[in-house]
C-alpha positions as CSV (number, residue, x, y, z in Angstrom):
1,M,-0.4,0.2,0.0
2,N,3.4,2.0,0.6
3,H,3.6,2.1,-3.2
4,T,0.1,2.8,-4.3
5,L,0.6,5.9,-1.8
6,A,4.1,6.9,-3.5
7,Q,2.8,6.1,-6.9
8,Y,-0.7,8.2,-6.3
9,N,1.0,11.4,-4.3
10,S,3.2,11.4,-7.4
11,E,0.7,11.6,-9.6
12,I,-0.9,14.4,-8.1
13,A,1.8,16.1,-7.4
14,I,1.9,16.7,-10.7
15,C,-2.1,17.2,-11.0
16,R,-1.2,20.6,-8.7
17,Q,1.5,22.0,-9.8
18,L,-0.2,22.4,-13.4
19,F,-3.4,23.8,-11.4
20,D,-1.4,25.8,-9.8
21,K,0.9,27.6,-12.7
22,K,-2.9,28.2,-14.8
23,N,-3.9,29.6,-11.7
24,T,-1.4,32.1,-11.7
25,D,-2.4,32.5,-15.2
26,Y,-5.5,32.5,-15.6
27,G,-7.7,32.9,-11.6
28,T,-10.3,32.2,-11.3
29,A,-11.9,32.3,-14.5
30,W,-13.7,29.0,-13.8
31,R,-15.8,30.5,-11.1
32,I,-18.6,31.9,-14.2
33,L,-19.2,28.2,-15.1
34,R,-21.9,26.5,-13.9
35,P,-21.9,23.1,-12.2
36,K,-23.1,21.4,-15.2
37,S,-20.9,23.2,-18.0
38,I,-18.0,21.7,-15.6
39,T,-19.3,18.3,-16.5
40,D,-19.6,18.5,-20.0
41,Q,-16.2,19.9,-19.7
42,I,-15.1,16.5,-18.2
43,L,-17.5,15.1,-20.3
44,I,-14.9,16.6,-23.2
45,K,-11.8,15.4,-22.1
46,A,-12.8,12.3,-21.5
47,L,-14.1,11.2,-25.3
48,R,-11.7,13.1,-26.1
49,I,-9.2,10.4,-25.0
50,R,-11.9,7.5,-26.5
51,S,-11.0,9.6,-29.8
52,I,-7.4,8.3,-29.3
53,E,-7.7,5.6,-27.5
54,D,-10.1,4.1,-30.9
55,K,-8.0,5.7,-33.0
56,G,-4.5,4.7,-31.9
57,S,-3.5,8.3,-33.5
58,H,-4.0,12.1,-32.5
59,M,-3.8,15.4,-34.2
60,V,-3.3,17.6,-31.3
61,N,-0.2,18.4,-29.9
62,E,-1.6,17.1,-25.8
63,G,-2.3,13.1,-25.2
64,I,-4.1,11.3,-22.9
65,E,-2.1,12.3,-19.9
66,D,-2.8,15.8,-20.5
67,E,-6.4,14.8,-20.8
68,F,-6.2,12.4,-17.6
69,I,-4.7,15.4,-15.4
70,G,-7.5,18.0,-17.2
71,I,-10.2,15.5,-15.7
72,Y,-8.9,15.3,-12.3
73,N,-8.5,18.9,-12.1
74,Y,-12.0,19.5,-13.6
75,C,-13.2,17.8,-11.0
76,I,-11.5,19.8,-7.8
77,I,-13.2,22.6,-9.5
78,G,-16.5,21.2,-9.8
79,L,-16.0,20.3,-6.1
80,I,-15.0,23.9,-5.2
81,Q,-18.2,25.0,-7.6
82,L,-20.5,22.9,-5.2
83,G,-19.8,24.5,-2.2
84,H,-18.8,27.8,-3.4
85,W,-21.4,27.8,-6.6
86,Q,-23.8,30.0,-4.8
87,N,-21.8,32.7,-3.4
88,N,-19.8,34.6,-5.8
89,A,-16.7,35.1,-4.4
90,E,-13.5,35.7,-5.8
91,F,-10.4,33.1,-4.3
92,S,-6.8,34.7,-3.5
93,A,-4.5,31.9,-4.7
94,V,-3.1,30.1,-1.2
95,E,-7.7,30.3,-1.1
96,I,-7.5,28.3,-4.4
97,M,-4.8,25.9,-3.9
98,N,-6.3,25.8,-0.2
99,L,-9.5,23.9,-1.7
100,F,-7.2,22.1,-4.1
101,D,-5.6,20.2,-1.1
102,K,-8.5,19.5,1.1
103,E,-10.2,18.1,-2.1
104,V,-7.4,16.3,-2.2
105,E,-7.3,15.1,1.0
106,E,-10.9,13.8,1.0
107,T,-10.7,11.8,-2.1
108,S,-7.3,10.5,-1.4
109,A,-9.2,8.9,2.0
110,L,-11.4,7.9,-0.2
111,M,-9.4,5.9,-2.5
112,L,-7.4,4.1,1.0
113,K,-11.0,3.3,2.1
114,K,-11.8,1.5,-1.0
115,N,-8.3,0.4,-2.5
116,H,-8.2,-1.4,1.2
117,D,-11.5,-2.9,0.2
118,Y,-11.1,-3.8,-3.9
119,G,-7.9,-5.1,-3.1
120,E,-6.2,-3.2,-5.8
121,A,-7.7,-4.5,-8.2
122,W,-6.8,-1.2,-10.4
123,R,-3.6,-2.8,-10.8
124,E,-5.6,-4.8,-13.1
125,M,-7.1,-2.8,-15.3
126,R,-6.5,-1.5,-18.4
127,V,-6.7,2.1,-18.8
128,S,-9.4,2.4,-22.1
129,S,-11.2,0.4,-18.9
130,F,-10.5,3.9,-16.7
131,T,-11.5,5.5,-19.7
132,D,-15.2,3.6,-19.9
133,L,-16.0,4.1,-16.3
134,I,-15.4,7.9,-16.6
135,L,-17.9,8.1,-19.2
136,M,-20.3,5.5,-17.5
137,K,-20.0,8.4,-14.3
138,L,-20.5,11.3,-16.2
139,N,-23.5,10.0,-18.0
140,R,-24.3,9.2,-13.8
141,T,-23.0,13.0,-13.0
142,K,-25.7,13.9,-16.0
143,Q,-28.7,12.3,-14.8
144,I,-28.2,13.6,-11.7
145,E,-28.1,17.2,-12.5
146,D,-30.9,16.6,-14.8
147,N,-32.8,15.8,-11.4
148,S,-31.8,18.6,-10.2
149,G,-29.7,16.5,-7.6
150,I,-31.8,14.8,-6.1
151,T,-31.0,10.8,-6.1
152,L,-33.4,8.3,-4.3
153,V,-30.9,6.0,-3.5
154,S,-27.6,6.7,-5.6
155,E,-24.3,8.7,-4.9
156,G,-24.3,12.2,-5.5
157,I,-22.0,14.5,-7.6
158,D,-19.3,15.1,-5.4
159,A,-19.2,11.2,-4.9
160,N,-19.5,10.7,-9.0
161,Y,-16.5,13.6,-8.9
162,R,-14.3,11.6,-6.6
163,D,-14.7,8.6,-8.3
164,M,-13.3,10.0,-11.8
165,M,-10.6,11.7,-9.6
166,N,-9.0,8.8,-8.3
167,Y,-9.7,6.6,-12.3
168,A,-7.9,9.8,-13.7
169,I,-5.0,9.4,-10.9
170,F,-5.9,4.9,-11.9
171,A,-4.6,5.8,-15.6
172,L,-2.0,8.2,-14.8
173,I,-0.3,5.4,-12.4
174,T,-1.0,3.1,-15.4
175,L,0.5,4.5,-18.0
176,H,3.9,5.7,-16.3
177,N,4.2,2.2,-14.9
178,P,3.3,0.0,-17.1
179,K,3.0,-3.9,-16.9
């Protein structure tokens, strides 16, 4: 488990560094996005990954690793927006990175619990399966959003974002550490 946690944290560090740099470049321009629009941005990235996987090539200078990082970071944006959409407040760079770290911490704790119960089954999966699982979670999220966030027995939007974050990190670990 220590090996997994080291790999997991290493991939998160890459995501965090890019998030911080983009925050320096753009600030919180994404605060204008409604939560549904963030889900759609994640969908675009997941569909591009699937397209690249199916075609075996890409023409834009960003590959699937970049898109998995984007999915991870947009999920964090989504979680932040879920908690702060109504207040329209601007956040300082320090506040944003603190919110980023809070979401990472909660999602990492979830990963550790699930990894304990599932026994690292994700290590036997293909990257394309992570893509498909993310797309499935996006369909679920869109359905929940279309139902105004109301579910009868299912987890909410935040749980789906957290699962997508973990799938994206697992995909990155798998890509960077082939068998």
